[in-house]
C-alpha positions as CSV (number, residue, x, y, z in Angstrom):
1,M,155.9,25.7,166.8
2,S,153.8,26.1,163.7
3,L,152.2,23.3,161.7
4,F,154.7,23.8,158.8
5,Q,157.6,23.4,161.2
6,K,156.2,20.2,162.6
7,L,155.7,18.8,159.2
8,L,159.2,19.8,158.2
9,L,160.6,18.0,161.2
10,I,159.5,14.6,159.7
11,P,161.8,14.7,156.6
12,C,164.6,16.2,158.6
13,L,164.6,13.4,161.2
14,A,164.0,10.6,158.7
15,P,167.7,10.0,158.0
16,L,168.4,9.6,161.7
17,L,165.5,7.2,162.1
18,G,166.8,5.2,159.1
19,L,170.3,5.1,160.7
20,L,168.9,3.8,164.0
21,I,166.9,1.1,162.2
22,A,170.0,0.0,160.2
23,S,172.1,0.1,163.4
24,G,169.6,-2.1,165.2
25,L,169.9,-4.7,162.4
26,N,173.7,-4.8,162.5
27,T,174.4,-6.5,165.9
28,A,176.1,-9.7,164.8
29,S,179.8,-8.6,164.5
30,S,181.6,-6.5,167.0
31,S,184.8,-4.4,166.7
32,Q,187.1,-2.2,168.6
33,L,188.4,1.3,167.8
34,Q,191.9,2.3,168.5
35,L,193.1,5.9,169.0
36,L,196.9,6.1,169.4
37,V,197.4,3.7,172.4
38,W,193.9,3.7,173.7
39,R,191.4,1.0,172.7
40,T,187.6,1.1,173.0
41,P,185.6,-1.8,174.4
42,S,184.4,-4.3,171.8
43,L,180.9,-3.2,170.6
44,P,178.7,-4.3,167.7
45,I,179.0,-2.2,164.5
46,G,175.4,-1.2,164.9
47,A,176.1,0.3,168.3
48,W,179.0,2.4,166.9
49,T,176.9,3.7,164.0
50,A,174.0,4.5,166.4
51,L,176.4,6.3,168.7
52,A,177.9,8.3,165.9
53,G,174.5,9.3,164.5
54,L,173.1,10.3,167.9
55,T,176.3,12.3,168.7
56,G,176.0,14.2,165.4
57,A,172.3,14.9,165.9
58,G,172.9,16.0,169.4
59,L,175.7,18.4,168.4
60,S,173.6,19.9,165.6
61,A,170.6,20.4,168.0
62,V,172.9,22.1,170.5
63,S,174.3,24.4,167.9
64,A,170.7,25.2,166.6
65,L,169.6,26.0,170.1
66,L,172.6,28.3,170.7
67,L,171.7,30.2,167.5
68,L,168.2,31.1,168.8
69,P,167.9,34.6,170.1
70,S,167.8,34.7,173.9
71,A,166.2,38.1,174.4
72,P,162.9,39.2,172.8
73,P,163.2,41.6,169.9
74,L,163.4,45.3,170.7
75,R,160.1,47.2,170.9
76,R,159.4,50.8,171.1
77,R,158.0,51.9,174.5
78,W,156.5,55.2,175.5
79,H,157.2,56.2,179.1
80,Q,155.1,58.8,181.0
81,P,155.8,60.4,184.3
82,R,153.9,58.9,187.2
83,D,152.3,62.1,188.4
84,R,150.5,62.7,185.1
85,P,147.4,60.7,184.3
86,V,147.4,58.5,181.2
87,E,145.1,59.8,178.6
88,Q,146.0,57.8,175.6
89,D,148.6,55.2,174.6
90,W,150.2,57.5,171.9
91,P,149.8,61.2,171.5
92,Q,147.9,62.1,168.4
93,Q,148.7,65.2,166.5
94,S,146.0,67.0,164.5
95,P,147.0,67.5,160.9
96,S,147.6,71.2,160.0
97,P,145.2,72.4,157.3
98,M,146.8,73.4,154.0
99,P,146.8,77.1,153.1
100,E,144.0,77.9,150.7
101,R,144.5,79.9,147.5
102,D,142.1,81.7,145.4
103,V,141.0,80.0,142.2
104,R,142.3,83.0,140.2
105,D,145.8,82.9,141.7
106,P,148.5,81.5,139.5
107,A,150.1,78.2,140.3
108,P,152.9,78.4,142.9
109,T,156.4,78.4,141.6
110,V,159.6,77.1,143.2
111,A,162.6,79.4,143.5
112,V,165.9,77.6,143.4
113,P,169.1,79.5,144.2
114,Y,171.8,78.8,141.6
115,R,175.3,79.9,140.9
116,V,177.3,79.9,137.6
117,V,180.3,77.9,138.3
118,Q,182.2,78.5,135.0
119,K,181.3,80.7,132.0
120,G,181.4,79.0,128.7
121,R,183.8,80.1,126.0
122,P,182.4,82.3,123.3
123,Q,181.9,80.3,120.1
124,H,183.1,81.8,116.8
125,R,180.0,82.0,114.6
126,G,181.8,83.0,111.4
127,V,181.5,81.1,108.1
128,E,184.1,78.6,107.7
129,P,186.2,79.2,104.5
130,Q,185.5,76.7,101.8
131,P,188.2,75.4,99.6
132,A,188.4,77.1,96.2
133,R,187.1,75.1,93.2
134,S,188.5,75.2,89.8
135,T,186.4,76.9,87.1
136,A,186.5,73.9,84.8
137,A,185.2,71.6,87.5
138,A,182.5,74.1,88.5
139,S,181.3,74.6,84.9
140,Q,180.9,70.9,84.4
141,T,179.1,70.2,87.7
142,D,177.1,73.4,88.3
143,H,174.4,74.2,85.7
144,D,172.5,76.6,87.9
145,W,172.2,80.2,86.6
146,G,173.2,81.7,90.0
147,A,176.3,79.6,90.5
148,D,178.8,81.5,88.4
149,P,182.3,80.9,89.9
150,D,183.8,84.0,88.2
151,R,181.3,86.4,89.9
152,D,182.2,86.9,93.5
153,W,179.1,88.1,95.2
């Protein structure tokens, strides 16, 4: 158990300690519990509260112990035949050297195979027809020497 867990145990058990102290101070009056037709013996209220607190603490401790793993965690093991002597714990592989290129060689390229799934539709690249303008409106708005609406170039 680490030091942090030991220190954390103090505030976790403080309510139980407070309950036991309060139970020890309440010993004056006694009472009985009745479940259907069965009656408990007459005990002080402090004894009932201490019994209830200790029962709850015991049940929570049992459930916490049951949640702990029983087997150690799995670890990787390397088995060798008995007739072969053990050289090392783990076999080491020497790294393969990278192939060397000449300084003047071009950089390597990556070839990726591809396939055209669907060809695109050819787009019509013609000029869209513009709506005809009236000559009166054109003469009022266009004052450029090359924008004569009567001349169809």
